[in-house]
ZAROMAR-7622 format. One record per residue (C-alpha): residue number from 0; residue in three letters; x, y, z. Coordinates in nm, 2 decimals. Layout:
N
SITE   num   residu       px       py       pz
SITE   NUM      ALA        X        Y        Z
...
//
This chain:
111
SITE   num   residu       px       py       pz
SITE     0      MET    -1.24    -0.96     0.76
SITE     1      MET    -0.88    -0.88     0.68
SITE     2      LEU    -0.73    -0.95     0.34
SITE     3      LEU    -0.38    -0.97     0.26
SITE     4      LEU    -0.29    -0.84    -0.09
SITE     5      SER     0.03    -0.95    -0.25
SITE     6      ILE     0.16    -0.70    -0.52
SITE     7      SER     0.50    -0.68    -0.67
SITE     8      HIS     0.70    -0.35    -0.67
SITE     9      ARG     0.66    -0.32    -1.04
SITE    10      GLU     0.26    -0.33    -1.00
SITE    11      LEU     0.28    -0.10    -0.71
SITE    12      ARG     0.47     0.16    -0.92
SITE    13      GLU     0.22     0.12    -1.20
SITE    14      LEU    -0.07     0.18    -0.95
SITE    15      ARG     0.10     0.49    -0.80
SITE    16      LYS     0.12     0.63    -1.15
SITE    17      VAL    -0.25     0.57    -1.21
SITE    18      ILE    -0.35     0.73    -0.89
SITE    19      GLN    -0.13     1.04    -0.96
SITE    20      MET    -0.27     1.08    -1.31
SITE    21      ASN    -0.64     1.05    -1.23
SITE    22      GLY    -0.67     1.12    -0.86
SITE    23      GLN    -0.94     0.84    -0.80
SITE    24      PHE    -0.94     0.47    -0.88
SITE    25      GLN    -1.14     0.16    -0.84
SITE    26      ILE    -1.00    -0.15    -0.73
SITE    27      THR    -1.18    -0.50    -0.78
SITE    28      LEU    -1.04    -0.78    -0.55
SITE    29      THR    -1.12    -1.13    -0.62
SITE    30      VAL    -1.07    -1.36    -0.33
SITE    31      ASP    -0.99    -1.73    -0.37
SITE    32      PRO    -1.11    -1.92    -0.07
SITE    33      SER    -0.90    -2.21    -0.18
SITE    34      ALA    -0.59    -1.99    -0.14
SITE    35      ILE    -0.64    -2.02     0.25
SITE    36      PRO    -0.55    -2.35     0.39
SITE    37      PRO    -0.83    -2.51     0.59
SITE    38      LEU    -0.81    -2.50     0.97
SITE    39      ALA    -0.70    -2.81     1.12
SITE    40      LEU    -0.59    -2.99     1.43
SITE    41      ALA    -0.45    -3.33     1.34
SITE    42      PRO    -0.73    -3.57     1.41
SITE    43      THR    -0.52    -3.84     1.57
SITE    44      GLN    -0.26    -3.59     1.72
SITE    45      ASP    -0.10    -3.71     2.02
SITE    46      LEU    -0.07    -3.40     2.25
SITE    47      GLY     0.25    -3.54     2.39
SITE    48      ASP     0.35    -3.80     2.65
SITE    49      ALA     0.30    -3.56     2.94
SITE    50      ASN     0.46    -3.66     3.27
SITE    51      THR     0.28    -3.62     3.58
SITE    52      ALA     0.43    -3.34     3.79
SITE    53      LEU     0.57    -3.16     3.48
SITE    54      PRO     0.39    -2.86     3.34
SITE    55      ALA     0.24    -2.91     2.98
SITE    56      ASN     0.21    -2.54     2.87
SITE    57      GLU     0.23    -2.53     2.49
SITE    58      ALA     0.00    -2.44     2.19
SITE    59      LEU    -0.20    -2.71     2.04
SITE    60      PRO    -0.07    -2.81     1.69
SITE    61      ILE    -0.32    -2.60     1.49
SITE    62      THR    -0.25    -2.56     1.11
SITE    63      GLY    -0.42    -2.35     0.84
SITE    64      GLY    -0.68    -2.10     0.89
SITE    65      THR    -0.61    -1.74     0.98
SITE    66      PRO    -0.47    -1.68     1.36
SITE    67      PRO    -0.56    -1.60     1.61
SITE    68      TYR    -0.74    -1.93     1.68
SITE    69      LYS    -1.02    -1.99     1.92
SITE    70      VAL    -1.13    -2.32     2.09
SITE    71      THR    -1.51    -2.32     2.07
SITE    72      ASN    -1.59    -2.66     2.22
SITE    73      VAL    -1.40    -2.97     2.39
SITE    74      VAL    -1.57    -3.30     2.40
SITE    75      GLY    -1.41    -3.58     2.63
SITE    76      THR    -1.20    -3.58     2.94
SITE    77      VAL    -0.91    -3.36     2.96
SITE    78      PRO    -0.63    -3.50     3.19
SITE    79      PRO    -0.67    -3.39     3.55
SITE    80      GLY    -0.46    -3.09     3.61
SITE    81      VAL    -0.44    -2.99     3.24
SITE    82      THR    -0.66    -2.72     3.06
SITE    83      ILE    -0.75    -2.66     2.71
SITE    84      ASN    -0.75    -2.28     2.67
SITE    85      GLY    -0.96    -2.08     2.47
SITE    86      ASP    -0.67    -1.93     2.27
SITE    87      GLY    -0.57    -2.29     2.14
SITE    88      THR    -0.32    -2.36     2.41
SITE    89      GLN    -0.29    -2.63     2.68
SITE    90      SER    -0.16    -2.56     3.02
SITE    91      GLY    -0.13    -2.71     3.37
SITE    92      THR     0.03    -3.01     3.53
SITE    93      PRO    -0.12    -3.35     3.47
SITE    94      THR    -0.18    -3.53     3.78
SITE    95      THR    -0.29    -3.88     3.65
SITE    96      PRO    -0.15    -4.09     3.38
SITE    97      GLY    -0.36    -4.24     3.11
SITE    98      SER    -0.52    -4.19     2.77
SITE    99      TYR    -0.77    -3.91     2.74
SITE   100      PRO    -0.94    -3.90     2.38
SITE   101      LEU    -1.08    -3.54     2.30
SITE   102      THR    -1.27    -3.39     2.03
SITE   103      ILE    -1.17    -3.01     2.00
SITE   104      THR    -1.38    -2.76     1.78
SITE   105      LEU    -1.16    -2.47     1.65
SITE   106      GLN    -1.25    -2.13     1.50
SITE   107      ASP    -1.00    -1.90     1.33
SITE   108      SER    -1.01    -1.51     1.30
SITE   109      LEU    -1.23    -1.52     0.98
SITE   110      GLY    -1.50    -1.73     1.17
//
């Protein structure tokens, strides 16, 4: 797991002083999981009014979590000619107009 630590310039200068004076130090990190926005794909998100014969190559509207994202399951019928890729993108050229309800399960880099 990768953690991103935010520290001010003043705090960094103080930390450097401690390291220089003592040679060794111990850091305790407290991670607040609520600080990471939840992973989401808008539940009723219209993935666009794709026109047949026009390519639909774009990222799914995924928010939150920690990229990169991974599609772990797709339930429903994808429009003929279009693929939901494992990296969270859709690609291809739709060949048949219509409505195609899908349920997409996602995973972010933190699992």
